[in-house]
N, C-alpha and C positions, 0 to 999 in steps of 0.2 A: 494424565491426559484427560482432557474434557471432551465431551461429545456435544455438539451443537446441533439443533435441528430448526429447520425453518419450514413453515406450513406454506406450501405453494398453491394450494386451492383444494376443493373437496377431495379428500382421498390421496392427496399428493403431498409428501413429506421428504425433504432432503436432509441428509445426515453427513457431517464431517467430523474429524478430530482436530484438536489443537493442543499443544502442550501449554498450559496456563501455569505460570510461575508466579506466586504472590509476589508482589513488589510492595513491601510495606509503605515506602515514602509516596508511592503513587496511587496505590489502591486504597489507602487510608490517608487522605489528605489532611493536612494540618490547616488551621484557618489561615495562615499567611501563604500557603501553597499556591493558592489560586493567583496571587500577585507574582509569584516567582516563576510559574511555568504558563505560558501563554497556551491556549486551547488550539490545537492544530485542526484545521478544517480538511476533511479527507473526501475525495471523490473515488470511488470504487469502479474499475473498468473491467469488465468480463462479459462475453457474449452470452454466457448461460445465467439465467435469472436465479436458479437454485444456488449457484456458487456465489453470487452477489449478495443473496440474502444471507448465506452462512457466513460469508467474510464479514458482513456488515455487523452480524451478532458478536463475532470475536472482536472486532475493532472497537465496537461500542462499550466493550468491557474494559477498555483501557482508560484510565483517567488521563485527561489532557488531550484525548482524540474524540472528535465527533465526525460521524459521517454526514456529509451534506449533499451527497449526490450518488446515484447508482446509474453507470452508464454502460450500454451494450457495446459501444464502439466510440471511435474517435469523435465523430459529429456530436453525439450526446455529451461526451466528456468535455469537448471544448466549450459548449454553451454552459454546462454546469459549473466548470472551473471559473469562467467569466463571472456568472451570475452570483455564485456563492462565495467568490474570492477565496477559493481553495488554496491551501498551502501545500497539500500533498495529494499525489494520484498513487494509488496502489492498482497495478496493472497485472492481470493475468496474460502471460505472453502467448498462450495457446489461442490465438485469435484466428487464423494459425500463426505460427512464429514469425513468418515474414511480415504479416500484417501487424503483429505485435511490435516488431522491431521499427516498422515504419511509424506507428503510433508514438513510440517512444522519441524518436527523431523530431517528429512533428510538434509533440508537446514541449520538447526542449526548446525548439526554435520559437514557438509561440509564447512560451511562459519560462523565461530564463531562470526565474527564482523558484519555481515549482520543484518540489522534492518529489522525485520519481522513484517509486519502489516496485520492483517486480516480485510478484509472489506466485511461484509455478511448481508444477510437478516435474518440469524439466530440470535434471540435475547435472547435465553435461556441462563441462567448462567452455565448449565452443559457444553454446548459446548464453551462457553467463558472460563471456567476454564480449560477445556481439552486442548484448544488452547495454554493457557498459560502453562500448564504443559509440552507441547511438545516444547516449546521454542519461542512462539509468544512475541513480545515486546508490542504489541498493538492490541487491538480488537475494530473496529468501526462497527456500524450497518448502513446499508443503510435506507434512502438516505443519501449519504456521506456528512458529514460536513467538508468543506474544512478547516476550522480553527482548527477542531480536528486532521485531517491528518497532518496539518503542525505542530502542537504541538507535535505529536508523532514522526515525521521524523526529525525534527530539534533539538529535545531535546538531551542533551549529551548521548552518548552511554555508557551503563553500561555492566559490565563484564557478559557474558552469564553464567547461572548456579550459580552464586555467590549469597550471602545473600543479596545484594543489588539489585537483579533482580526485575524489576518494577512489581508492583501489582495495582489492582483497578478494577473499575467496567466496564466502557467502554473503558477507557485508561489504559494500562498496562505499559505506560512509564512515 
């Protein structure tokens, strides 16, 4: 388990933990890997700046992922996804939960090809299923498992709303 810290200002530091598993083919890229794996552009959505900063540190450790936006809510996320041509939105569903579910549904409607991954402390199956029903492609619980995030983000994109929509317990893709 790795501990990540983000400096939030004078005398303010936020800490979190993540299980970081080395993935040799991704963490140690070969010269041809850049041509095989496109870089996924990620917007992080969370109302709390310290969680955005910490999640950003974890995501940036993943080869093939780059954080292009940090958003507190749907309005910021929408503009950043458009401006940065994001491929992925990683969303903390505790916006509160009802607002998080609305955000998922709105993102799915506005950006049908966007990969939407929920990353949350909510572990109950009802919240997970509600996120899937609103259009989430994946649901990860914290502490964030980097290998699980990569598996969801780099998997082939499926057609939103179609019969092949991903399903599963912690991974919906």
